[in-house]
N, C-alpha and C positions, 0 to 999 in steps of 0.2 A: 505496498499500501504508500500509497505518499500521502503530501499534505498533509489536516488533520489526523490523516489516520492513518501515519508514520508507524509501524512496528504495532500492525496491526494487522492481527489472522481475518479472513472472509472466506465464509460458507460461502456457498450464491444454492439455491435451493428447487430444483426444477419443478414442483408444482408451482403452480401460482395461485393457488387457491387456496397455498396452504396455510391455516390458523396461527399456527410457529413463528412463522418465520413471516417481518413487518417487510411490504415489496420485496421479497421474495431471497434481500440478504441477512444473514447474521454477523454482527461483528463480533471479535472477539481481541483486549487486551493480551499484549505477548509479556505484562506483567502482572496477570491472574493467576499463576502458579505451575506447580507443572501440573498437567493432568495423566488420570491414566490409559498409555498404553491401548489395551485392550477394551474398556469402555469405550474411548474412541474409534475403535476398529467396528465395537457392534453396533455402534450408529450409522454407520455407513457400510454394515452388513446388509442390510434391502435394497439396495443403492445399487451396491455389486451385484448381487444376485440377481435382477432387475437389466443391469446390462446383460450381463453372460448368459443369461434366457434368449437377447433377441438376436444374440451372435448367433448360436446355439442354432435359434429359430432362423437365422438365413444362409448356414453354412447345409444346415436339413435343405431346404430352398434350393440352394446349390448343387444340392448332389442328387436329384429329379432327373431324370432324363428331357430334355428339354429338346420341342422338334419340331422348328421352326422354318416354317417355308422361307427364306423369304436369300435370294442371292447376294453373296459371299458379299460382295463391296457395297452395296447398299444397307446392311449391315454395319459395315468398318461406318459407312455416314455417320449411324443415328450412333456408333459410341462415341465418334469424333462429338458427335451434337449437349453427349450428356458427360463425359466427362472430363471431373474435374484440371482444369488446371495445375493443382499441385495434389494430386494423389494426396490420400491419405494412412495411415497404417492402418487405419479401421478398415479399405479397401484390400490392403497388402493381406490382410489377417483371412478375410473375408474369401481371398483368390490363392489360401495358401503362399501366396510369396514372399510374406515378408520377414526381411533377414533380423535377426538379434543381433544384441550388442551387449556384453556386458563390464559395469560398473559396479568397481570392488568384488561383494560374493552376491551382490542380486544382478539376476540376469533378466533382461524385457528388451522388447523390441522397441525400437526405436530410429529407423531408418524405413523409410519407404520408398516405391521403388518408381522410379520419374514417369511422365508421363506416354514416352515416348517406349519406353521397356514395355509396358501394360497392351500397347496402341500393337509392340512389333508381334506380342503373344499371339494377339487376338488372327495377325492377318496368316501368322504361320498355322495356326489348329482353326480353320473352321468349324470346328467339332465343338470349337471350347467356347467360340466368338455368344452366340448366345448367353451363357452360363455370365460371359466376364458384363456381356448390357445390362442385365440382372441386377448382379451384383454393383455394378457402378448407380444402378439407379435406388438402390434400398439402403446401401450398406450406411448409408447420416443413421441411421438409424438404430445402430449399436453406439454410438458417441456417445458418453457421458452427459451431456449435459442438455439431450434432448428428452424430456419432460409426456410421461405417461401417451396425456391425450393430444400431443401432437400429432399434425395431420400425417408428418414422416413414423412416427409407428404404427398411424393407422393402414400407412402405405404397408408398413410391412406385414401387419395381421391379415389383409385383405389376400397377400399373397403367399402367405403362408394358406386359408383356404382352396384358393385356386391350385396350388398342387398339391392340395393333402395332408400337409404340416399340421397333427396337429400341436398346438403352440401348448396348449394350459397341462397336456401330459412332459413339456420338457422341459414347462416353468415348476411343473413339482417337483423333477429329477432332478432339479439343479438348483433348488431348492431344499430339497435333502443333500445332497451331498456339499453343498458348502457348508449348509446350516454343520453337517457332521463334521466336516473339516476343520469348519473354528473355535467347534468343541473340543475335538479334542487338543486341537492344536491352542488356544489358551489352558486348557489343563495342565499341559505337559510344560508350560512356559509357566506358571502358577507355579506345579513341587519343583520345578528348578528352582522358581525364588525359596521357596522356603527352605529347599534342603540348602541353598547358599547361606541363606539367612540364619541356618542354626550354626552354621560347619562357623560364623563367623560370630557368633554370642560368646560371649567367656564365660569358661564353667567357672564356678565357686570353686574352691579348695573347701576338705573335704576336714574337718575340723576334730584332730585328735586327742583331744587336751589341753591342760596346761605344760607345757613344758617343765620339768625339773632340770636344775642342772648343780652337777655332782663337781666337787673339788677335792682333792685326793692332796692330805700332808704327809709330808714323808718324817720320820721323827728322825733324830742322830741317837742312834745305842746298837745292842747288842741284835746282831742277826736274827 
């Protein structure tokens, strides 16, 4: 942030009618104290499940057999019209061509292909052209800022119905999988923290009673 909110953290709510956030934004001060890591993750879990469900729905749609009776050159014209000038990671992930880069111990995709690469794939593979066109038309729904009632997300749901993809089943399975994984990782983390705290805690010494000091005085005399 900048200006009067310099040093603050901003969270954007994707639901325009959310009763908890005024104007879809909430601000937090950087000096409000350390927040619990897992509590923050728990608050964002629902949103992460929603986004992952959309990604899996789109992949299920693209896995379907798409039989379009359209000349290859005309299909390329359609692709040129809807393909963004700067393809994003979400589109690359949908097409299965996202590159992965490693930053320290965490791996995450950050390098998206350029427009020419996608066009060259479409030119060289006639069978894949319909899939690429469909991905370019629907991938925006998998972005984090898209709220549930947006036209972009509704378009993905319409595509799921058109290609007979059970969106609700995918959502339910994704929810169960990610929730179970979250609980498992949280429990493991808390167990490690508890073990570390126990190890670091100073141990009390056992009291074995008052100590008796004895001294021996040697006398001069007969042995």
